[in-house]
C-alpha positions in Angstrom: -69.4 0.3 192.0 -67.4 1.3 195.3 -68.1 -1.1 198.5 -68.9 1.0 201.6 -67.3 -0.3 204.9 -69.5 0.7 208.0 -67.6 0.8 211.4 -69.1 1.9 214.4 -66.9 3.9 217.1 -69.4 4.0 220.1 -67.7 6.2 222.3 -68.8 9.4 224.5 -65.0 9.7 226.0 -64.3 13.1 224.4 -68.3 14.5 224.9 -69.6 16.3 227.6 -71.6 13.8 229.2 -72.4 10.0 228.4 -75.2 9.2 225.3 -73.1 9.3 222.1 -72.0 5.7 222.9 -75.4 4.4 222.0 -75.5 6.1 218.6 -74.3 3.4 216.5 -76.4 1.0 217.7 -79.4 3.3 217.2 -78.4 4.2 213.7 -78.4 0.2 213.1 -81.6 -0.4 214.6 -83.1 2.1 212.7 -81.9 -0.1 209.5 -79.0 1.9 208.3 -77.4 -1.0 206.5 -80.3 -2.0 205.0 -81.5 1.5 203.9 -78.0 1.9 202.4 -78.6 -1.8 200.3 -81.9 -0.6 199.7 -80.5 2.6 197.6 -78.5 0.0 195.6 -75.2 0.5 197.7 -72.9 -2.4 198.4 -72.0 -2.7 201.8 -69.8 -4.5 204.4 -70.7 -4.2 208.2 -67.2 -4.2 209.7 -68.7 -4.1 213.3 -67.9 -2.1 216.3 -64.9 -0.7 218.4 -65.2 -1.2 222.2 -67.9 1.0 223.8 -66.2 3.9 225.9 -68.8 5.6 228.0 -67.8 9.2 229.5 -66.7 9.2 232.9 -66.5 12.0 235.4 -63.4 10.7 237.4 -60.6 9.4 235.1 -57.4 8.4 237.0 -55.9 11.4 236.3 -57.1 14.9 235.5 -56.0 16.4 232.0 -57.0 19.2 229.7 -58.8 17.8 227.4 -60.3 15.5 229.9 -59.4 12.0 229.9 -57.3 12.5 226.8 -55.4 9.2 227.3 -58.6 7.3 227.2 -59.7 9.2 224.0 -56.7 8.8 222.5 -56.9 5.2 223.0 -60.4 5.2 221.5 -58.8 6.8 218.5 -56.0 4.1 218.2 -58.6 1.5 217.7 -60.5 3.1 215.5 -57.6 4.0 213.5 -56.4 0.3 213.6 -60.0 -0.9 212.3 -60.5 1.7 209.7 -56.8 0.8 208.4 -58.4 -3.0 207.8 -61.5 -1.3 206.0 -59.0 1.2 203.8 -56.7 -2.1 203.0 -60.0 -4.0 202.0 -60.7 -1.1 199.4 -64.0 0.1 201.1 -65.1 3.3 201.3 -65.3 4.0 205.2 -68.9 5.1 206.8 -67.9 5.8 210.1 -70.9 6.1 213.0 -69.6 7.7 215.9 -69.7 8.6 218.8 -67.9 12.1 218.8 -66.8 14.6 216.5 -63.0 13.4 217.6 -63.3 10.1 215.7 -62.2 12.2 212.3 -59.0 12.2 213.7 -59.0 8.2 213.3 -60.2 8.5 209.9 -57.6 10.9 208.9 -54.8 9.1 210.5 -56.0 5.8 209.0 -56.2 7.6 205.3 -52.2 9.0 205.9 -51.3 5.2 207.2 -52.5 4.3 204.0 -50.5 6.6 202.1 -53.5 8.9 200.9 -53.5 12.3 201.1 -57.3 14.0 201.2 -58.9 17.0 202.0 -62.0 17.5 204.4 -65.3 18.7 204.4 -66.6 19.8 207.7 -70.2 20.0 208.0 -70.7 21.0 211.7 -72.4 23.6 213.5 -69.0 24.7 214.8 -65.5 24.5 213.8 -64.0 22.6 217.0 -61.0 25.0 216.9 -60.9 25.4 220.7 -57.4 24.6 222.4 -57.0 23.3 225.8 -55.3 27.2 227.1 -58.4 28.9 225.6 -60.9 27.1 227.1 -59.8 25.8 230.8 -63.5 26.2 232.1 -64.5 23.6 229.1 -61.4 20.8 228.7 -63.7 18.8 226.4 -61.8 17.2 223.3 -65.1 17.2 221.4 -65.0 20.7 220.6 -60.9 20.5 219.8 -60.9 17.8 216.9 -60.1 20.3 214.1 -57.4 22.3 216.2 -55.7 18.8 216.7 -56.1 17.7 212.8 -54.0 21.0 212.3 -51.8 20.7 215.0 -52.2 24.3 216.5 -50.0 25.7 218.9 -51.3 24.4 222.1 -52.5 21.0 221.2 -52.2 18.2 223.3 -49.5 15.3 222.0 -51.7 12.3 222.4 -54.2 13.5 220.0 -52.3 15.9 217.5 -50.1 12.8 217.4 -52.4 10.2 216.7 -51.1 9.5 212.8 -48.1 9.1 211.4 -47.6 12.3 210.6 -48.1 15.8 212.0 -50.4 17.9 211.1 -52.7 15.2 209.8 -54.3 18.0 207.6 -53.3 21.5 206.0 -55.8 24.5 206.4 -56.0 25.0 202.8 -57.4 21.3 202.3 -60.4 22.1 205.0 -63.6 23.6 204.3 -66.1 24.6 207.3 -69.5 23.9 205.9 -73.0 25.1 207.5 -71.5 26.3 210.6 -73.4 29.0 212.8 -71.4 29.3 216.0 -69.3 32.2 216.5 -66.0 32.4 214.6 -63.8 29.8 216.7 -60.1 30.9 215.0 -59.4 33.2 218.1 -55.9 33.3 216.8 -56.3 34.0 213.0 -54.1 30.7 212.4 -56.6 28.9 210.0 -57.2 30.4 206.7 -59.6 27.8 205.9 -62.7 28.3 203.5 -65.8 28.9 205.8 -69.5 28.3 204.1 -72.0 29.6 207.2 -75.1 27.9 207.2 -76.9 31.4 205.7 -74.9 31.1 202.4 -76.1 27.2 202.5 -79.6 27.8 203.1 -79.5 30.4 200.5 -78.2 28.1 197.8 -77.0 24.7 198.9 -75.7 24.0 195.4 -73.5 26.6 195.2 -72.2 26.0 198.5 -71.4 22.2 197.7 -70.0 23.3 194.8 -67.7 25.7 196.3 -66.5 23.2 199.0 -66.0 20.6 196.3 -63.4 23.2 194.9 -61.4 22.9 198.2 -61.8 19.3 198.4 -60.3 18.7 194.9 -57.0 20.2 196.1 -56.0 16.8 197.6 -54.9 14.5 195.3 -56.6 11.2 196.9 -60.0 12.5 197.3 -61.8 14.0 200.3 -63.8 12.6 203.5 -67.0 14.2 204.8 -67.5 15.1 208.6 -71.0 15.6 209.4 -71.8 16.6 213.1 -75.8 16.3 213.2 -75.2 19.8 215.0 -75.4 21.6 211.7 -79.2 21.1 211.8 -81.6 23.3 213.6 -82.8 21.3 216.5 -86.2 22.4 216.1 -85.9 20.8 212.8 -84.7 17.4 213.7 -83.6 16.8 217.6 -80.9 14.5 217.4 -77.7 16.9 218.3 -75.8 16.2 221.6 -75.1 19.8 221.8 -77.8 21.6 220.0 -78.7 24.8 218.4 -82.1 26.4 218.0 -83.7 28.1 215.5 -80.6 28.7 213.5 -78.7 25.9 211.4 -79.8 24.0 208.2 -82.9 22.4 207.6 -83.0 18.4 206.7 -83.9 18.8 203.2 -81.1 21.3 202.6 -78.5 19.2 204.5 -79.7 15.9 202.2 -78.9 18.2 198.8 -75.7 19.4 200.2 -74.7 15.6 201.1 -76.0 14.3 198.1 -73.8 16.7 195.9 -70.7 15.8 197.9 -71.4 12.4 197.6 -71.8 12.5 193.8 -68.5 13.2 193.5 -66.0 10.8 192.3 -63.4 12.1 194.9 -65.8 11.5 197.8 -63.5 8.9 199.9 -65.1 8.7 203.1 -68.0 9.9 205.9 -68.2 10.3 209.4 -71.7 10.3 211.3 -71.2 12.3 214.6 -72.9 13.7 217.6 -76.3 11.8 217.0 -77.7 11.3 220.9 -80.5 8.5 220.9 -81.4 10.4 224.2 -83.0 13.2 222.0 -85.0 10.8 220.1 -88.6 9.6 220.9 -89.6 6.3 222.3 -90.3 5.2 218.8 -86.9 6.4 217.3 -88.6 8.5 215.0 -85.6 11.1 214.1 -83.0 8.5 214.1 -84.9 6.8 211.3 -85.4 10.2 209.8 -81.6 10.7 209.6 -81.1 7.3 208.2 -83.7 7.8 205.3 -81.9 11.6 205.0 -78.3 9.9 204.7 -79.6 6.8 202.5 -81.2 9.2 200.1 -78.1 11.5 200.0 -75.9 8.5 199.4 -77.9 7.1 196.3 -75.7 6.3 193.8 
């Protein structure tokens, strides 16, 4: 059985505001590692990278906001993930923001692996700095930089050993409910919106796997909890209300993806513990959902 290597990346440097840097500790306090072990997974906890809290006044004004610090966070995560991959562990990354997926794709490329990406997210994160000068937040730009779209910032698009880190035909957007973000028609990736996932979760997951299986070295799953309806499970840093997936549907989709032998990693992003109640009820619900989905 493969061993999961858990890494926390407690950063909100790329976010809209502080909060996400507390997520890895909250997930651990809710029993994330013991929950995985309880369902039969072998787990090694590789600890956390340095905490990086959002700041409004970085030493230089950039778009994306505080981009040098965001890149430094990703560089540290990339190195830590390289060690996890060298140990032949399957990385499970607890973010932090969505940008951490850049670090995972960079580390897999460093290791000589060519993987696909299933992007389970309420949006597509295809924004570019020039298109959104009023929202210069890297958190909404991760996939644009993975694909190295025109106008991407070198500090992020160049984080790995090659540019781009990902080809559009090895990317599947799964579960999004936001408006289409491919403003320039540059991203011909497979798109499976939330309504299609809700209608038939198994068929949606299998369609995503047809994309994921194109890569010779498997695929990784990016999970932003904003793919969930905030009224069903209130944890997302940037919530959506009355739309998105339900927890049972997300659990079933993830279980289908994780059951495939090509699954080579997971990122859990955008959990804001400030959304939870005082007892941590909703983070525990998420931990239970993930453990169930990851049951071998």
